[in-house]
N, C-alpha and C positions, 0 to 999 in steps of 0.2 A: 669208684675207689679201688676195687680189685684190679681193674685194668691199668690204672695209673701206677700202682705198686709193681705190677708185672713189668710194665714198660721201664720203670726206674731200675728194677733188678737187672733186666736184660742189658740195659745201657751201662750199668756199673760192672756187671760180672761176665758178660759175654760180648766182647768187642774186639776189634782188630788189634788194638794195642796189646791187650792181654793175650790174644792168640799168638801174636808175633813173639812176645816175650816168652811164652810157654814153649814154643817151637825151638827157640834158641837155647833156653835152659835145658830142655829135654835132650836136644841133640848133643849138647856139650856136657851133659850130666852135671849141670850146676844146680845146687839146691834151689828149689822153687822159691821165688821172691813173693809169691802171692798164694793164697789158699784157693787155687783154681777149682771152681765148682765141678768141672768135668774130670778132674784128676784127683779127687779126694781118696780114691781107692787104689792109686798107682804109686809104686815106689819110684825112686829116682832112676833105677835101672830098667824101668818099664814093666817089672813084674807086679802082679796084684798083691796088695796088702792082705795079710791074714786077718780074719775076723776074730 
C-alpha cells in the first residue's frame, strides 16, 4: 500500500512535464501554474520565502 501511494505521488508530482513547465515559468518569471513540491519555499524571483 505504501509503495503504491509513493509511486502514484511521484508520477503525479515529479515528472518531466512538470519539470519542463517549472523551468519555463522560472526562467521567464511567470507565476507558477502548479504548487511544485520542490519549489514550495522559493519565490518567483528565486529567493527563499521567509518563514
